[in-house]
C-alpha positions, -999 to 999 in steps of 0.1 A, spaced: 620 85 -721 647 59 -724 664 41 -752 633 22 -762 602 41 -751 588 76 -744 557 80 -723 533 104 -707 515 93 -676 491 106 -650 479 94 -617 447 107 -600 419 100 -576 387 85 -591 367 116 -580 390 138 -601 389 117 -633 373 144 -654 397 171 -644 428 149 -646 418 135 -681 412 171 -693 448 180 -683 461 147 -697 443 153 -731 456 189 -732 492 177 -726 489 150 -752 472 172 -778 486 206 -772 520 206 -756 537 240 -756 572 233 -745 578 267 -731 614 279 -740 622 288 -703 612 253 -691 632 236 -719 663 256 -710 658 248 -673 654 210 -679 684 210 -703 705 228 -677 694 203 -650 702 174 -673 736 188 -680 743 191 -643 733 155 -638 756 144 -666 785 163 -650 778 148 -615 775 113 -630 811 115 -640 821 115 -604 799 85 -596 814 52 -608 780 35 -604 765 58 -631 797 61 -651 801 24 -657 771 23 -680 786 49 -703 820 31 -703 804 -3 -709 782 8 -738 810 28 -754 834 -2 -751 810 -30 -759 790 -17 -789 807 -8 -822 808 27 -836 775 36 -852 754 12 -831 724 30 -815 732 16 -780 768 27 -781 758 58 -760 742 46 -729 708 60 -739 715 90 -718 725 123 -733 760 137 -729 770 174 -725 776 178 -762 742 164 -772 724 184 -746 742 216 -758 729 209 -793 693 201 -783 667 228 -789 630 234 -783 623 231 -820 640 197 -821 620 185 -791 588 197 -805 596 180 -839 603 147 -821 570 150 -802 550 158 -834 566 129 -852 563 103 -824 532 111 -804 507 101 -831 479 75 -834 500 48 -850 527 49 -822 505 52 -791 494 25 -767 471 39 -740 466 19 -708 444 27 -679 443 8 -646 423 16 -615 388 26 -603 372 36 -636 341 30 -657 353 11 -688 324 23 -710 328 60 -701 366 60 -702 367 38 -733 345 63 -752 366 92 -740 399 76 -750 384 66 -784 375 102 -790 410 113 -780 428 88 -802 405 97 -831 416 133 -827 453 125 -829 470 126 -863 475 90 -876 510 98 -888 536 73 -898 544 44 -875 579 44 -860 601 16 -875 632 7 -853 665 7 -870 679 -27 -879 713 -31 -864 740 -57 -870 746 -82 -843 775 -74 -819 803 -99 -823 836 -97 -805 861 -123 -816 879 -124 -782 874 -114 -747 883 -77 -740 889 -58 -708 886 -22 -699 899 -9 -666 890 26 -655 912 37 -625 895 61 -601 917 60 -569 894 82 -548 863 60 -554 849 43 -523 835 13 -543 845 -7 -574 820 -16 -600 823 -46 -623 803 -54 -654 803 -84 -677 786 -83 -710 778 -107 -738 755 -107 -768 718 -110 -757 690 -129 -772 661 -119 -794 631 -106 -775 610 -133 -791 632 -162 -778 614 -187 -755 645 -185 -733 641 -148 -726 620 -150 -694 641 -178 -678 672 -158 -686 657 -126 -672 650 -145 -640 685 -160 -638 699 -125 -645 679 -110 -616 691 -137 -592 
């Protein structure tokens, strides 16, 4: 999962298609979220958050988002959990999210590789028909970010071996015809 998507994926050899799809279908339709596994993953995530504090390359995203986005904006937190949010997270909350989001109206299923479209298409159609339709997710509408003047945040970490620098400005709408050229320029 990230700020904008959550996904389930599988990769398999063509000769194991039936077995792999059976597992994939079971995961999608009947997740169990064993309590011990949830606790283990939450503990690992908490350790990662703690270690990220000592890595300026990871920490800069948290500082940037907290400084750039106004209070209440969904991107203000870097999209990653912090120690407090991980401590509040429970198996029941995770399961509730799954049941609410992994429904027919929110899913896009894509298959690429050595497959028989007729056979796989029929199997996927059967799978999607078995999913509850549910209510489609509607992203929150957020106000545009507007800073009346340039701002600067300096985070001194004298023992760091590298310095990271990030510049930010309001982005463009995902439907803008300039989006792809800007993505290319940004990559360069």
